[in-house]
C-alpha positions in Angstrom: 0.0 0.0 0.0 3.0 2.3 0.2 3.7 5.0 2.8 1.4 7.8 1.6 -0.7 7.3 4.8 2.0 9.0 6.8 1.2 12.3 5.2 -2.5 12.2 6.1 -2.3 14.4 9.2 -0.1 17.0 7.5 -2.3 17.1 4.4 -5.6 17.4 6.3 -4.2 19.8 8.9 -2.9 22.1 6.1 -6.3 22.2 4.5 -8.0 22.9 7.8 -5.6 25.8 8.4 -6.6 27.3 5.0 -10.3 27.1 5.9 -11.4 23.9 4.1 -14.0 21.7 5.7 -12.7 18.6 7.5 -14.9 16.2 5.7 -13.8 17.7 2.3 -10.2 17.5 3.3 -10.6 13.8 4.3 -12.3 12.9 1.0 -9.5 14.7 -1.0 -6.8 12.7 0.8 -8.8 9.5 0.3 -8.8 10.0 -3.4 -5.0 10.6 -3.4 -4.5 7.6 -1.2 -6.6 5.3 -3.4 -4.7 6.4 -6.6 -1.4 6.0 -4.9 -2.0 2.3 -4.3 -1.9 1.6 -8.0 -1.0 4.8 -9.9 2.7 4.5 -9.6 3.5 0.9 -8.9 7.1 0.0 -8.1 7.0 -2.7 -10.8 6.5 -0.1 -13.5 9.3 2.1 -12.1 11.6 -0.9 -11.9 10.9 -2.2 -15.4 11.4 1.3 -16.9 14.7 1.8 -14.9 15.9 -1.6 -16.2 15.3 -0.7 -19.8 17.0 2.7 -19.4 20.0 1.0 -17.7 20.4 -1.6 -20.4 20.0 1.0 -23.2 22.6 3.3 -21.6 25.0 0.4 -21.0 24.7 -0.7 -24.7 25.2 2.8 -25.9 28.2 3.3 -23.7 30.0 0.0 -24.3 28.7 -1.1 -27.8 27.7 2.2 -29.6 27.9 0.6 -33.1 25.5 -2.2 -32.0 23.1 0.3 -30.3 23.0 2.6 -33.4 22.6 -0.3 -35.8 19.5 -1.6 -33.9 17.9 1.9 -33.8 18.4 2.5 -37.5 16.8 -0.9 -38.3 13.8 0.0 -36.1 13.0 3.2 -37.9 10.6 4.9 -38.0 10.6 5.3 -34.3 11.8 7.3 -31.4 12.8 10.9 -30.9 15.6 11.4 -33.3 15.8 10.8 -37.1 18.6 8.7 -38.8 20.8 11.7 -39.5 21.0 12.6 -35.8 21.6 8.9 -34.7 24.5 8.6 -37.2 26.0 11.9 -36.2 25.9 10.9 -32.5 27.5 7.5 -33.3 30.3 9.1 -35.2 31.0 11.6 -32.4 31.4 8.5 -30.1 34.0 6.9 -32.4 31.8 4.6 -34.5 33.0 4.2 -38.1 29.9 4.5 -40.3 30.3 3.1 -43.8 28.0 4.1 -46.8 25.5 2.0 -48.6 27.2 -0.3 -51.1 25.8 -2.7 -53.7 28.7 -5.1 -52.9 28.5 -4.9 -49.1 25.1 -3.8 -47.8 22.1 -5.9 -46.9 18.5 -4.6 -46.5 19.1 -3.8 -42.8 22.1 -2.0 -41.5 24.8 -4.4 -40.5 28.1 -4.6 -38.5 31.4 -5.3 -40.1 34.7 -6.2 -38.4 37.6 -3.7 -38.5 41.3 -4.4 -38.5 41.6 -3.2 -34.9 38.9 -5.7 -33.7 36.2 -3.1 -33.3 32.9 -3.0 -35.3 32.0 -0.6 -38.1 28.4 0.2 -39.0 27.4 -0.5 -42.6 24.3 1.4 -43.8 21.7 -0.9 -45.4 19.6 -0.5 -48.5 16.7 0.4 -46.2 18.2 3.9 -45.9 17.6 4.6 -49.6 14.3 6.3 -50.2 12.0 4.3 -52.4 14.1 1.1 -52.3 12.1 -2.1 -51.9 13.2 -4.9 -49.5 12.4 -7.5 -52.3 14.9 -5.8 -54.7 17.5 -5.6 -51.9 17.0 -9.4 -51.2 17.6 -10.2 -54.9 20.7 -8.0 -55.1 22.3 -9.7 -52.0 21.3 -13.2 -53.3 22.9 -12.7 -56.7 25.9 -10.8 -55.6 28.4 -13.7 -55.3 31.9 -12.2 -55.3 30.6 -8.7 -56.2 29.2 -6.8 -59.1 31.8 -5.3 -61.4 29.4 -2.7 -63.0 25.8 -1.5 -63.1 24.8 -3.7 -66.0 26.0 -6.9 -64.3 23.8 -6.1 -61.3 20.8 -5.5 -63.6 21.4 -8.9 -65.4 22.2 -11.0 -62.3 19.7 -9.6 -59.8 17.0 -8.9 -62.4 15.8 -5.8 -60.6 13.9 -3.0 -62.5 15.9 -0.1 -63.9 14.1 2.2 -61.5 15.7 0.3 -58.6 19.1 0.9 -60.3 18.4 4.6 -60.4 17.5 4.7 -56.7 20.8 2.9 -56.0 22.7 5.4 -58.1 21.0 8.3 -56.4 22.0 6.8 -53.0 25.6 6.6 -54.2 25.6 2.9 -53.7 27.9 2.2 -56.7 31.0 4.0 -55.1 32.6 0.6 -54.4 32.6 0.0 -58.2 34.6 3.2 -58.8 31.5 5.0 -60.1 30.5 8.5 -58.9 26.9 9.3 -58.4 26.4 10.9 -61.8 28.3 8.2 -63.7 26.3 5.5 -62.0 23.0 7.3 -62.8 24.1 7.7 -66.4 24.8 4.0 -66.6 21.5 3.0 -64.9 19.4 5.2 -67.2 21.0 3.5 -70.2 19.2 0.3 -69.2 15.6 0.8 -70.2 14.0 -2.7 -70.3 12.1 -3.9 -67.2 14.2 -7.0 -67.2 17.4 -8.2 -68.9 17.1 -10.1 -72.2 19.1 -13.3 -72.9 20.2 -11.9 -76.3 20.7 -8.4 -77.4 23.0 -6.3 -79.6 24.1 -2.7 -79.9 20.6 -1.8 -81.1 18.8 -3.4 -78.1 18.3 -2.4 -74.5 21.9 -2.8 -73.6 23.2 -0.7 -76.4 26.7 0.9 -76.2 26.4 4.4 -74.8 28.7 7.1 -76.2 31.6 8.1 -74.0 30.8 11.2 -72.0 32.7 13.4 -69.5 30.3 14.3 -66.7 31.1 17.4 -64.6 32.3 16.6 -61.0 29.8 17.4 -58.3 30.6 19.9 -55.6 30.6 18.9 -52.0 27.4 20.9 -51.5 25.7 19.1 -54.3 26.8 15.8 -52.9 25.4 16.6 -49.5 22.1 17.7 -50.9 21.8 14.5 -53.0 22.7 12.5 -49.9 19.8 14.0 -47.9 17.5 13.6 -50.9 18.1 9.9 -51.1 19.4 8.8 -47.7 18.0 11.4 -45.3 21.6 11.9 -44.0 25.1 12.5 -45.3 28.4 11.0 -44.3 30.3 13.7 -46.2 29.5 16.9 -44.2 26.7 18.7 -42.3 24.9 21.5 -44.2 25.9 24.0 -41.5 29.6 23.1 -42.1 29.3 24.4 -45.6 27.1 27.4 -44.7 29.3 28.5 -41.8 31.3 31.1 -43.9 27.9 32.8 -44.7 27.0 33.0 -41.0 30.0 34.6 -39.3 27.9 36.0 -36.5 26.6 32.5 -35.4 28.4 30.8 -32.6 29.1 27.0 -33.1 27.0 25.0 -30.7 30.1 23.3 -29.1 31.1 26.8 -27.8 27.9 27.6 -26.0 29.3 26.1 -22.8 31.8 28.9 -22.5 29.5 31.7 -23.8 28.0 34.4 -21.6 25.3 37.0 -22.1 23.6 37.3 -25.5 24.7 35.1 -28.5 23.5 34.1 -31.9 23.3 30.5 -33.1 22.1 28.9 -36.3 21.1 25.3 -36.9 18.8 22.8 -38.5 15.6 22.3 -36.4 15.7 18.7 -35.2 12.7 18.8 -32.9 9.9 21.1 -31.8 8.1 20.5 -28.5 5.1 22.3 -27.1 4.0 20.5 -24.0 0.5 21.1 -22.8 1.8 21.8 -19.3 4.3 24.5 -20.4 1.9 27.4 -20.8 2.5 27.9 -24.5 6.3 27.6 -24.3 8.0 26.0 -27.3 11.3 24.1 -27.0 13.5 23.9 -30.1 16.5 21.6 -30.6 18.9 22.9 -33.2 21.8 21.0 -34.8 24.9 22.3 -36.5 28.2 20.5 -37.4 29.5 20.7 -33.8 26.5 19.5 -31.8 23.0 20.6 -30.6 21.6 23.6 -28.8 18.4 23.8 -26.7 16.3 26.9 -27.3 13.4 28.1 -25.2 10.8 30.2 -27.0 8.5 32.1 -24.6 4.9 32.7 -25.7 5.4 36.4 -26.4 8.5 35.7 -28.6 6.6 32.9 -30.3 3.8 35.4 -31.1 6.3 37.8 -32.7 8.1 35.1 -34.8 5.5 32.4 -35.2 6.2 31.7 -38.9 10.0 31.2 -38.3 9.4 29.1 -35.2 6.8 26.8 -36.8 7.9 26.5 -40.4 11.7 27.2 -40.4 14.1 24.3 -41.1 17.2 26.3 -40.8 16.8 29.1 -38.2 19.0 31.8 -36.7 18.3 32.6 -33.0 19.5 35.5 -31.0 19.1 35.3 -27.2 20.7 35.0 -23.8 22.4 32.1 -22.2 20.7 30.6 -19.1 22.3 27.9 -16.9 20.8 25.6 -14.3 23.7 23.5 -13.1 25.0 21.5 -16.0 21.9 22.3 -18.1 22.3 25.1 -20.6 19.5 26.8 -22.6 19.3 29.7 -25.0 16.3 32.0 -24.2 15.2 33.2 -27.6 14.7 36.9 -28.2 14.7 36.9 -32.0 14.1 34.0 -34.4 14.8 34.2 -38.1 14.1 31.7 -40.8 17.1 31.4 -43.0 16.1 28.1 -44.8 16.6 29.6 -48.3 20.4 29.3 -47.6 20.0 25.6 -47.9 19.2 25.9 -51.6 22.6 27.5 -52.2 24.4 24.2 -51.5 23.2 22.4 -54.6 20.4 22.4 -57.2 17.1 23.6 -55.7 15.2 20.4 -56.6 13.0 18.8 -54.0 11.2 15.6 -53.3 7.5 15.3 -52.6 6.1 16.5 -49.3 6.5 14.1 -46.4 3.7 12.2 -44.7 4.2 13.6 -41.2 6.9 11.1 -40.1 10.2 12.8 -39.8 12.3 9.9 -41.1 10.0 8.7 -43.9 9.4 10.7 -47.1 7.2 9.9 -50.0 8.6 9.9 -53.5 7.2 9.1 -57.0 7.2 5.5 -58.4 9.8 6.5 -61.0 12.4 7.3 -58.4 13.0 10.8 -59.7 14.1 13.5 -57.3 12.3 16.2 -59.1 9.3 17.9 -57.6 6.9 20.8 -58.0 8.2 22.4 -54.8 9.7 25.8 -55.7 9.8 28.2 -52.7 13.0 27.8 -50.8 11.2 27.5 -47.5 9.1 24.7 -48.7 12.1 23.0 -50.3 14.0 23.1 -47.0 11.0 21.8 -45.1 10.9 18.6 -47.1 14.6 18.1 -47.5 15.5 18.6 -43.8 12.3 17.6 -41.9 12.0 18.2 -38.2 10.2 16.1 -35.6 7.4 18.1 -34.1 5.7 17.1 -30.8 2.6 18.9 -29.5 
């Protein structure tokens, strides 16, 4: 039954001192006492504590295993794949890209020369990729695919699947850059390989071309379009020269007074018990920042707070022990800067889940989205909790 009964005299006495009726005070405590016998059972607390302890232990001692399991369980949880991978790399985990010669459908673990484990991203990370196609690719792989056409012939997947693999930069192990792989994939137009064909058929010889090399910004944009993350760089790392007034998040611990920060919005939270206060989590190439937006500031900058994907916040530092927050005074939506990294071509709007985005059957990355704010919204989606 617990020990809440020991507070009866104090509770009832306090109500009597404040002018409440004795019978009313007794009935109030009886309700609390009745709920206390089952509302917070020790079994629930113990089971939750056990899960937290095991998760924390795994993350501490086996971060590659922990991250691999989380990625294979998406969509779920508080953070999207990009944040999970960033955190894993910050804790020393080697994350390897999707590869037609190494990946499976799920993310997997691969041994390293030093005895540790590396995390290999799976085909599941490529938007629009089907598990059935991934299964055939793995089954027919043998000692590896030497080129795009051999994968098409042996695995028998539709050319649209080849395009998705190329967009996901999964042919790098074959020595093919993203554009070269996409060029080779689009040269194969039949839905399945034919047993016999010549130069006039579906596997005709393509003229030699010299494709322009993609910039780092273009590569990062294409990574996010296809994989929802990038192992090359964080968008803020490339935009940092354009934002000299913004303090890197890793330096907030030593900052005092008023500062300016800029970052991708990872999460928005507006708890019902917070009297309209909104909590933003921003991410840059160095870490995360917690931003508190009071209701009056929210009223003044509502559009930027709700719709911005890349926001610049000016405010004052507030510390409570080891916890640090930035109390927002001015919020600005600078999402159009994201379109300067590469071509401003966006995928279709997402369905409300931060780590899962719709795309057309053909696998094209083109879309009707034109305004930079809308483009940034679907390219770098945040997780919003209300």
